[in-house]
C-alpha positions in Angstrom: 0.0 0.0 0.0 2.8 2.4 0.8 4.4 1.5 -2.5 1.3 2.6 -4.5 1.2 5.8 -2.7 4.8 6.5 -3.3 4.5 5.8 -7.0 1.5 8.3 -7.4 2.6 11.4 -9.6 2.6 14.6 -7.8 1.0 17.9 -9.4 3.5 20.7 -9.8 3.0 24.5 -9.9 3.5 24.4 -13.7 0.8 21.9 -14.1 -1.7 24.1 -12.2 -0.8 27.1 -14.3 -1.4 25.1 -17.4 -4.9 24.0 -16.1 -5.8 27.6 -15.4 -4.8 28.9 -18.8 -6.4 26.0 -20.6 -9.8 26.8 -18.8 -9.4 30.4 -19.7 -8.9 29.7 -23.4 -11.7 27.3 -23.5 -14.4 29.7 -22.0 -16.2 31.7 -24.7 -15.6 35.5 -24.6 -18.5 37.8 -23.7 -19.8 40.6 -26.1 -18.1 43.3 -23.8 -14.8 41.6 -24.1 -15.1 41.2 -27.9 -16.0 44.9 -28.2 -13.0 45.9 -26.0 -10.7 43.8 -28.2 -12.1 45.4 -31.4 -11.8 48.9 -30.0 -8.2 48.2 -28.9 -7.3 46.7 -32.3 -8.6 49.8 -34.1 -6.6 52.1 -31.8 -3.5 50.1 -32.4 -4.1 50.2 -36.2 -4.7 53.9 -36.1 -1.5 54.5 -34.0 0.5 52.3 -36.4 -0.7 54.3 -39.4 0.0 57.6 -37.7 3.6 56.4 -36.9 4.1 55.2 -40.4 2.9 58.3 -42.0 4.3 60.7 -39.5 1.4 63.1 -40.1 -1.9 63.2 -38.1 -4.9 62.8 -40.3 -7.1 66.0 -40.5 -10.8 65.7 -40.4 -12.6 66.2 -43.7 -14.9 69.2 -44.4 -18.0 67.1 -44.1 -17.0 65.8 -40.7 -16.4 69.4 -39.6 -19.8 70.5 -40.8 -21.4 67.5 -39.2 -19.7 68.3 -35.8 -20.7 71.9 -36.1 -24.3 71.0 -36.9 -24.5 68.8 -33.8 -23.0 71.5 -31.6 -25.7 74.0 -32.9 -28.4 71.4 -32.3 -27.3 70.9 -28.7 -27.1 74.6 -28.2 -30.7 75.2 -29.5 -32.0 72.4 -27.4 -30.3 74.0 -24.4 -31.8 77.3 -25.2 -35.3 75.8 -25.6 -35.0 74.0 -22.2 -33.9 77.3 -20.5 -36.8 79.2 -22.1 -39.3 76.5 -20.9 -37.9 76.7 -17.4 -38.2 80.5 -17.4 -41.8 80.3 -18.6 -42.6 77.8 -15.9 -41.1 80.1 -13.3 -43.1 83.0 -14.6 -46.3 81.0 -14.5 -45.6 80.0 -11.0 -45.1 83.7 -10.0 -48.3 84.8 -11.8 -50.3 82.1 -9.9 -48.7 83.1 -6.6 -49.7 86.8 -7.2 -53.3 85.8 -8.1 -53.6 83.7 -5.0 -52.3 86.6 -2.9 -54.7 89.1 -4.4 -57.6 86.7 -3.8 -56.5 86.2 -0.2 -56.2 90.0 0.3 -59.7 90.5 -1.2 -61.2 87.9 1.1 -59.4 89.5 4.1 -60.6 92.9 3.1 -64.2 92.0 2.8 -64.4 89.6 5.7 -65.9 90.6 9.0 -63.1 92.0 11.2 -60.8 92.1 8.2 -59.0 95.2 6.7 -62.3 97.1 6.9 -64.0 98.4 9.9 -66.0 95.6 11.5 -69.3 97.5 11.3 -68.8 98.3 7.6 -67.8 94.8 6.9 -70.9 93.4 8.6 -73.1 95.8 6.7 -71.6 94.6 3.4 -72.1 91.1 4.3 -75.7 91.7 5.2 -76.3 93.5 1.9 -74.8 90.5 -0.1 -77.1 88.1 1.7 -80.1 90.3 1.1 -79.4 90.7 -2.6 -78.9 86.9 -2.9 -82.3 86.4 -1.3 -83.9 88.9 -3.6 -82.6 87.3 -6.6 -83.8 83.9 -5.5 -87.3 85.4 -4.9 -87.4 87.0 -8.4 -86.4 83.8 -10.0 -89.1 82.0 -8.2 -91.7 84.6 -9.1 -90.7 84.3 -12.7 -91.0 80.5 -12.8 -94.4 80.8 -11.1 -95.6 83.3 -13.7 -94.4 81.2 -16.6 -96.2 78.1 -15.2 -99.5 80.1 -14.8 -99.3 81.5 -18.3 -98.7 78.0 -19.7 -101.7 76.7 -17.7 -104.1 79.4 -19.0 -102.7 79.3 -22.6 -101.2 82.8 -22.6 -98.0 81.5 -24.2 -99.9 80.1 -27.2 -101.8 83.4 -27.7 -98.5 85.4 -27.5 -96.8 83.0 -29.9 -99.7 83.5 -32.5 -99.4 87.3 -32.2 -95.6 87.2 -32.6 -95.9 85.1 -35.7 -98.5 87.6 -37.2 -96.5 90.7 -36.4 -92.9 89.6 -36.4 -92.8 86.5 -38.6 -92.0 82.9 -37.9 -88.5 82.3 -36.5 -86.6 79.0 -37.1 -83.9 77.4 -35.0 -81.1 79.5 -36.7 -82.8 82.8 -35.7 -84.0 83.6 -39.2 -87.5 85.0 -39.4 -89.8 84.7 -42.4 -91.9 87.9 -42.9 -94.5 89.0 -45.3 -94.0 88.1 -49.0 -91.4 85.5 -48.1 -88.9 88.1 -47.0 -86.3 86.6 -44.5 -84.3 88.5 -42.0 -81.8 87.8 -39.2 -80.6 90.4 -36.7 -76.8 90.2 -36.5 -76.5 93.0 -33.9 -79.3 94.7 -32.1 -78.9 98.5 -31.8 -79.8 100.7 -28.8 -81.3 103.7 -30.7 -84.6 104.5 -32.2 -86.8 101.7 -33.6 -87.6 101.9 -37.4 -91.3 102.0 -38.0 -93.6 102.6 -40.9 -93.3 106.2 -42.3 -89.9 106.6 -40.5 -87.1 108.6 -42.4 -84.2 106.2 -42.2 -80.5 106.5 -43.1 -78.8 103.2 -43.7 -75.6 101.7 -44.9 -76.0 98.6 -47.0 -74.3 96.0 -49.2 -76.1 93.9 -51.9 -74.6 90.6 -52.8 -75.6 87.7 -55.1 -76.1 84.1 -53.9 -72.4 83.4 -54.8 -71.2 86.2 -52.5 -70.4 88.7 -55.4 -70.8 92.3 -54.5 -73.4 94.0 -56.7 -74.1 97.3 -55.1 -73.3 99.2 -51.8 -73.7 102.6 -50.2 -72.3 104.0 -46.9 -75.2 106.5 -46.6 -78.7 106.0 -48.2 -81.8 107.7 -47.0 -85.4 106.8 -47.7 -89.0 106.8 -46.2 -90.3 103.4 -45.0 -93.6 102.3 -46.6 -93.7 105.1 -49.2 -92.5 103.0 -52.2 -89.0 104.8 -52.3 -87.4 101.3 -52.3 -88.3 97.8 -53.1 -91.1 96.1 -51.1 -88.6 93.8 -49.4 -86.9 96.8 -47.7 -90.1 98.3 -46.6 -91.0 95.0 -44.9 -87.5 94.0 -43.7 -86.2 97.1 -42.0 -89.2 97.7 -39.7 -88.3 96.7 -36.2 -84.6 97.5 -36.6 -83.0 99.8 -34.1 -80.4 102.5 -34.8 -77.0 101.0 -34.6 -78.2 97.5 -35.4 -77.3 95.3 -38.4 -79.7 93.0 -40.1 -79.4 90.5 -43.0 -82.2 90.4 -45.5 -83.0 87.7 -48.1 -85.4 89.3 -50.6 -87.3 87.0 -53.1 -88.0 88.2 -56.6 -91.7 89.1 -55.8 -90.5 91.5 -53.1 -87.7 92.8 -55.1 -87.1 93.4 -58.9 -89.2 90.5 -60.2 -87.6 88.9 -63.2 -85.3 91.8 -63.9 -81.6 91.1 -63.9 -79.6 93.6 -61.7 -76.4 91.5 -61.6 -77.4 88.4 -59.7 -79.4 86.9 -62.6 -83.0 87.1 -63.6 -85.4 86.2 -60.7 -82.5 85.5 -58.3 -82.6 85.9 -54.5 -81.0 89.2 -53.3 -78.9 89.2 -50.1 -78.6 92.5 -48.2 -76.5 93.5 -45.2 -78.2 96.6 -43.7 -77.0 98.9 -40.8 -79.3 101.5 -39.5 -77.5 104.8 -39.0 -80.3 107.2 -38.1 -84.1 107.2 -37.8 -86.5 110.1 -37.6 -90.0 109.4 -36.8 -92.6 111.5 -38.6 -96.3 111.9 -38.3 -98.5 110.1 -40.8 -99.5 112.7 -43.3 -102.0 112.7 -46.2 -100.5 112.8 -49.7 -103.1 115.5 -50.5 
């Protein structure tokens, strides 16, 4: 037994080194190691070329332009970010100022705030009374509306409105006598145009295609006296000075089959603004 142990070969340090190196070479390299080796080989090749040539290679014009373009892009991006940050800070400051103003207003109008307590209490009482009054008015209006519906007053008023002011559709266009249609663009605050009124208007006449046919900045006529087409006598009544109204006049209330630029028997589209109105007493022609 001792002879067998004595004859067993012993492992030396050289054998251990050989085993480690063998294991290292047999293990596959990782991607990181491969990239590092490739990069190192490129650097070595570039250094060798530089040593062989003795001259450092200058970058081409395209490379210089590309590098400048990238620098400009980075600078613009940096400026944009800075501008956004400044805008955000300004917005925060504005919101802070608004909150401060609202807080000061609340403190000023609160009882015992910046005002005298007696004055503040009076203001608070006034606001409460106004609020109660508005609620009572709204309640009364609702009750009156329900009563009128119950007794049929709304239907009667609707019939009268249709007779005197025409039928209005969902777009706000009213159909008047002889098929004249009108729509108030702006409602004035001056005198109301009535029959026999002396009116000064500004108008534009367009065709159905939007082509301007006629216009005037100052035109005067007497309503209901036949000074103008029948569509005007019907359509301008009810306007107020300062208001603007659109009129659509059919041929039977206009020029009939006559062609004035929009075609024979075409619809006429007017934009009329009332500049002045003088009410006059009804006089006999005799």
